[in-house]
C-alpha positions in Angstrom: 90.5 113.5 77.3 87.6 111.2 77.7 88.6 107.5 77.4 86.2 104.3 77.9 87.7 101.6 80.0 86.3 98.0 80.1 86.2 96.6 83.7 85.1 93.1 84.8 83.6 92.7 88.2 80.6 91.3 90.1 78.0 92.6 91.8 78.6 92.4 95.6 74.9 93.8 96.3 72.5 95.6 94.4 74.6 98.8 94.6 78.0 98.1 94.6 80.3 96.4 92.2 83.8 94.7 93.1 86.1 95.1 90.2 88.7 92.1 89.6 91.4 94.9 88.8 91.9 98.4 90.1 91.3 101.3 87.5 94.1 103.8 88.1 93.9 107.6 87.3 90.1 107.8 87.4 88.9 110.2 89.9 85.3 111.8 90.6 81.8 110.7 88.8 81.7 107.8 86.0 79.0 106.6 83.8 78.7 102.6 84.2 77.1 100.3 81.8 76.1 97.1 82.6 76.4 94.0 80.4 75.8 90.7 82.0 78.4 88.0 80.9 77.5 84.5 79.8 78.6 81.9 82.3 81.9 80.6 81.7 81.9 77.0 80.6 85.7 76.7 81.2 85.5 74.3 84.2 87.9 75.7 87.5 91.0 73.5 87.2 91.9 73.7 90.7 88.4 72.5 91.6 88.6 69.3 89.5 92.0 68.6 90.4 91.2 68.9 94.5 88.1 66.4 93.6 90.6 63.8 92.8 91.8 64.0 96.6 95.5 62.8 97.4 97.3 60.1 95.7 98.4 56.7 97.1 101.6 56.4 95.7 104.8 57.4 98.1 107.6 60.0 96.6 109.7 57.3 96.4 107.4 55.3 94.0 106.9 58.2 92.2 110.6 59.2 91.8 111.3 55.3 90.8 108.5 55.3 88.1 110.0 58.7 86.7 113.5 57.3 86.6 112.4 53.9 84.8 110.1 56.1 82.2 113.3 58.5 81.5 115.6 55.5 81.2 113.4 54.0 78.5 113.8 56.8 76.3 116.1 56.6 73.1 118.3 59.2 72.6 119.7 59.7 69.2 
């Protein structure tokens, strides 16, 4: 049975593609159609967070602020 699979990857050099996930149960020759994807406009959240650097508050200060915030909640 013929089936089509869409797999994403990146060219590691002009002759090799590194797939982001394995393709199970496919053996032998395949035909590959290349479609270049547009560059992602979604920023990498981890890079954004890393750019901020370490904070200046201690664990005790953070815990105190959390406690104060929760104490201000009106439970009904």
